[in-house]
Every structure is written in C-alpha cells, then in structure tokens.
C-alpha positions as CSV (number, residue, x, y, z in Angstrom):
1,X,147.0,114.7,-62.0
2,X,145.5,117.9,-63.4
3,X,148.4,118.3,-65.7
4,X,148.0,115.1,-67.3
5,X,144.8,116.1,-69.0
6,X,146.8,118.9,-70.9
7,X,149.8,116.7,-71.8
8,X,150.5,115.7,-75.4
9,X,150.3,112.3,-77.4
10,X,152.8,112.0,-80.0
11,X,151.0,109.9,-82.6
12,X,151.3,109.7,-86.1
13,X,149.0,112.5,-86.9
14,X,150.6,113.2,-90.4
15,X,149.1,109.8,-91.6
16,X,145.7,110.8,-90.1
17,X,145.8,114.1,-91.7
18,X,146.7,112.5,-94.9
19,X,143.8,110.2,-94.5
20,X,141.6,113.2,-93.7
21,X,142.3,114.9,-97.0
22,X,140.7,111.6,-98.7
23,X,137.5,112.5,-97.0
24,X,135.8,112.3,-100.3
25,X,132.8,114.3,-101.4
26,X,130.0,113.0,-103.1
27,X,129.9,113.4,-107.1
28,X,129.0,116.8,-108.1
29,X,125.7,117.4,-106.7
30,X,124.4,120.3,-108.8
31,X,124.2,117.9,-111.8
32,X,121.7,115.9,-109.7
33,X,119.8,119.2,-108.9
34,X,119.8,120.1,-112.5
35,X,118.2,116.7,-113.4
36,X,115.7,116.7,-110.5
37,X,114.7,120.4,-110.9
38,X,113.0,119.9,-114.5
39,X,110.7,122.8,-113.6
40,X,113.5,125.1,-114.6
41,X,114.0,123.5,-118.0
42,X,113.3,125.7,-121.0
43,X,110.4,124.9,-123.3
44,X,108.4,127.0,-125.8
45,X,106.0,128.1,-123.2
46,X,108.1,129.2,-120.5
47,X,110.2,132.4,-120.5
48,X,113.9,132.5,-120.9
49,X,115.9,131.3,-117.9
50,X,118.6,133.7,-116.7
51,X,121.6,131.3,-116.3
52,X,123.5,133.9,-114.4
53,X,120.9,134.4,-111.4
54,X,122.5,131.9,-109.1
55,X,121.6,128.6,-107.6
56,X,117.8,127.6,-107.3
57,X,116.6,126.4,-104.0
58,X,116.6,122.9,-105.4
59,X,120.4,123.4,-106.3
60,X,121.0,124.7,-102.7
61,X,119.5,121.6,-100.8
62,X,121.5,119.3,-102.8
63,X,124.9,121.4,-102.2
64,X,126.7,119.7,-99.3
65,X,129.9,121.8,-99.9
66,X,129.3,123.8,-96.6
67,X,128.4,120.7,-94.6
68,X,131.5,118.8,-95.7
69,X,133.6,121.6,-95.4
70,X,132.4,121.9,-91.5
71,X,132.8,118.1,-91.1
72,X,136.2,118.3,-92.4
73,X,137.1,121.2,-90.0
74,X,135.8,119.3,-87.0
75,X,138.0,116.3,-87.9
76,X,141.2,118.4,-88.5
77,X,140.5,119.9,-85.0
78,X,140.1,116.3,-83.4
79,X,143.5,115.3,-85.0
80,X,145.1,118.4,-83.5
81,X,143.5,117.9,-80.0
82,X,144.7,114.1,-80.1
83,X,148.3,115.4,-81.0
84,X,148.3,117.4,-77.5
85,X,147.9,114.2,-75.5
86,X,150.8,112.6,-73.9
87,X,151.3,109.0,-72.6
88,X,154.1,106.6,-72.5
89,X,156.6,109.2,-71.8
90,X,156.2,111.1,-75.0
91,X,155.6,114.7,-75.4
92,X,154.7,116.7,-78.5
93,X,157.3,119.4,-79.0
94,X,154.8,121.7,-80.0
95,X,153.6,121.8,-76.5
96,X,156.9,123.1,-75.2
97,X,157.1,125.5,-78.2
98,X,153.6,127.0,-77.4
99,X,154.6,128.0,-73.8
100,X,154.9,131.6,-73.0
101,X,158.1,133.3,-72.0
102,X,158.7,136.5,-70.4
103,X,161.7,138.5,-71.3
104,X,163.2,141.6,-69.7
105,X,162.8,143.1,-66.3
106,X,160.4,145.3,-64.5
107,X,162.7,148.3,-65.0
108,X,163.4,147.6,-68.6
109,X,159.9,146.6,-69.7
110,X,158.8,143.0,-69.9
111,X,157.9,141.3,-73.2
112,X,156.0,137.8,-73.5
113,X,156.9,135.7,-76.4
114,X,156.3,132.1,-77.6
115,X,159.1,129.8,-76.7
116,X,159.2,128.5,-80.2
117,X,160.0,132.0,-81.4
118,X,163.4,132.3,-79.5
119,X,164.3,128.5,-79.2
120,X,164.3,125.3,-81.3
121,X,162.9,122.2,-79.5
122,X,164.5,118.9,-80.6
123,X,163.2,115.5,-79.1
124,X,165.7,113.0,-78.5
125,X,164.4,109.8,-77.2
126,X,162.9,110.6,-73.6
127,X,164.6,114.0,-73.6
128,X,163.8,117.3,-75.3
129,X,166.6,119.5,-76.1
130,X,165.7,123.1,-76.1
131,X,168.2,125.0,-78.0
132,X,168.2,128.7,-77.2
133,X,169.1,131.5,-79.6
134,X,170.7,133.7,-76.9
135,X,172.2,132.9,-73.7
136,X,170.1,135.8,-72.1
137,X,167.0,133.7,-72.9
138,X,168.2,130.7,-70.9
139,X,166.8,131.7,-67.6
140,X,163.2,132.7,-68.6
141,X,163.0,129.8,-71.0
142,X,164.3,127.3,-68.1
143,X,161.6,129.1,-65.6
144,X,158.6,128.9,-68.2
145,X,159.1,125.1,-68.7
146,X,159.5,124.6,-64.9
147,X,156.4,126.4,-64.4
148,X,154.2,124.8,-67.0
149,X,151.5,122.3,-66.1
150,X,153.3,119.3,-67.5
151,X,155.4,118.2,-64.6
152,X,158.8,119.1,-66.6
153,X,162.1,119.7,-64.8
154,X,164.7,121.3,-67.1
155,X,168.3,120.9,-66.5
156,X,171.2,123.5,-66.5
157,X,172.8,123.6,-69.7
158,X,176.1,121.7,-69.8
159,X,179.4,123.2,-70.6
160,X,179.7,121.6,-73.9
161,X,176.4,122.8,-75.1
162,X,176.0,126.1,-73.0
163,X,172.8,127.2,-75.0
164,X,170.9,123.9,-74.7
165,X,168.5,123.1,-72.1
166,X,167.8,119.4,-71.6
167,X,164.3,118.3,-70.5
168,X,163.9,114.9,-69.2
169,X,160.4,113.4,-69.8
170,X,158.8,112.0,-66.7
171,X,157.8,108.2,-66.9
172,X,154.2,107.2,-67.7
173,X,152.0,106.1,-65.1
174,X,148.6,104.4,-65.2
175,X,146.8,107.6,-64.4
176,X,148.5,109.5,-67.1
177,X,147.3,106.8,-69.5
178,X,143.6,106.9,-68.3
179,X,143.6,110.5,-68.3
180,X,144.8,110.8,-71.9
181,X,142.4,108.2,-73.1
182,X,139.5,110.1,-71.4
183,X,140.8,113.3,-73.2
184,X,140.8,111.6,-76.4
185,X,137.2,110.4,-75.8
186,X,136.2,113.9,-75.1
187,X,137.8,115.4,-78.1
188,X,135.9,112.7,-80.2
189,X,132.7,113.9,-78.6
190,X,133.3,117.5,-79.5
191,X,134.1,116.4,-83.1
192,X,130.7,114.5,-83.2
193,X,128.8,117.6,-81.8
194,X,130.7,119.9,-84.3
195,X,129.2,117.6,-87.2
196,X,125.8,117.6,-85.6
197,X,125.9,121.5,-85.6
198,X,126.8,121.4,-89.3
199,X,124.0,119.0,-89.9
200,X,121.6,121.2,-88.0
201,X,122.6,124.0,-90.3
202,X,122.0,122.3,-93.5
203,X,118.6,120.7,-92.2
204,X,117.5,124.2,-91.5
205,X,118.0,125.3,-95.0
206,X,116.1,122.2,-96.2
207,X,113.3,123.0,-93.8
208,X,113.1,126.6,-94.8
209,X,112.5,125.8,-98.5
210,X,110.2,123.0,-97.6
211,X,107.9,125.3,-95.5
212,X,107.9,127.9,-98.4
213,X,107.0,125.2,-100.9
214,X,109.9,126.2,-103.2
215,X,111.4,122.7,-103.7
216,X,109.4,119.5,-104.6
217,X,108.9,116.8,-101.8
218,X,110.7,114.3,-103.8
219,X,113.9,116.4,-103.9
220,X,113.5,117.4,-100.0
221,X,113.6,113.5,-99.5
222,X,116.5,113.0,-101.6
223,X,118.5,115.9,-100.1
224,X,118.0,114.5,-96.7
225,X,119.0,111.1,-97.4
226,X,122.2,112.6,-99.0
227,X,122.8,114.9,-96.0
228,X,122.5,111.8,-93.7
229,X,125.0,109.8,-95.6
230,X,127.6,112.8,-95.5
231,X,126.8,113.2,-91.9
232,X,127.3,109.3,-91.1
233,X,130.5,109.3,-93.2
234,X,131.8,112.0,-90.9
235,X,131.0,110.3,-87.7
236,X,132.5,107.1,-89.0
237,X,135.8,108.8,-89.7
238,X,135.8,110.5,-86.1
239,X,135.3,107.1,-84.8
240,X,138.3,105.6,-86.8
241,X,140.6,108.5,-85.9
242,X,139.9,108.4,-82.2
243,X,139.9,104.4,-81.7
244,X,143.3,104.5,-83.4
245,X,144.6,107.2,-80.9
246,X,143.3,105.2,-77.9
247,X,144.9,102.1,-79.1
248,X,148.3,103.8,-79.4
249,X,147.7,105.4,-76.0
250,X,146.8,101.9,-74.4
251,X,149.8,100.3,-75.8
252,X,152.3,102.7,-74.4
C-alpha cells in the first residue's frame, strides 16, 4: 500500500484555486496606522516629518501583507497536495507527466527527461492515453510508467495508434481511500503549520517594537487582534478546502 499515499486525487482544484484568490485582505491597514499613530502628526512645535522616510513601527505592526501572503501560499500548497491524491480509480495526469524517463543507451549517453516533455497524457474515463512524440520514446516511457509507485500497467500500442500507450487505472479499494483521506489530513496539518509559522514571524515583529517601546500599547493590542483575525481566517479556509476534498474521496 506504500504507493497509495503518493497517488493522485483528481478533484475540482480549479474551483478551489478560484476561491483561494478570494482570500480577501483586510481594508487598507496603513490608513488605520496613520490614524492610530497620531504622535507623528505635524504641529507647530514638531519638526517637519519626512514622508519619504518609509513606514513607521506603528505602520509595520498593522501591515498584514506578509502574513496574508504566507497564508495564501500555504493554501495554494494545500490545493496542490490534494490534487496529487488518488481515489475512486482516478489519476491526475500531472502525476504521470512528472515521471522521469531515461532516454539513450549507456554507449550513446543517457539523458533523463520529464515524461510530459516528450509525450502528452490524455485521460479518457478510467484509461490514460500517453501519446508519444517519437516511436523511439515508447519503450522508455513504458518502462518509466511500469516502474512508478502507482501500480500502473501500461499496454503495448495498438496498430491503429502506434504512438499511443494506454494505461488502465486500477480499481479503487478501501485501503486506497483510507490512505488518500489520511494524506489529505496530513496536507491540511502542514498548511496549518505554515500559517502558524507566518503568525510567529509577525508576532516577533510586534514583540520587538513592544520591547523597544516604539509603539503605543493600544496599537500593540489592536495589531495583535487584527493578526489573530487574519490567522483564524486562514485556518478556516484550510479546513473548508480539506473537508471538501475528504468528502469527495469518501464518496468515490
């Protein structure tokens, strides 16, 4: 069953990716910082403020751009990992396309290439058609598919389609479903861990300015609250994506 944890789940990742793009950011936080950071406002007794000097510490603790970017990357990695899982007799063509194929001989010199660079993988029901660009590539491509960890048995090309290698997909089993669901759970855990690491980085930034007393306590409290809201939103989105993938896997 070792192969099953690396198999692919062909879910509607396009929809998930579209929803990820809608991971909305909070309203422009620099405006909030400007309002909160009244100590930087000009007055008759204060020196001129250099507007080109860059963001202030208060601006930086309110700016969640890096945090949100890291959360989005974690969710995109999650959808990619979920797309690599398989159940219900379906296989993501990208899994086969990513296989390494050895071309040439020992005497002529060997070259390792990506299968997708020398052939096209077209799914048709429970069969993957691997359309080779050169008949010399048929044998090494067949060898690469057969030796992969996905329990695939490529068939010899038919006379009517001499450059097409058909790859029937093995039927699903209870074990493959369970393994795929477990892999989905672990992928979600990794995404959550990535979000927490991003939170720690921003929290360190806030802590640094707090220790140095460069930011007002009220702004520290407000920035932390905003940070936790952004983090919670990320965790909620990870759960939504992972739960949707598990439901599809269980139904196949």
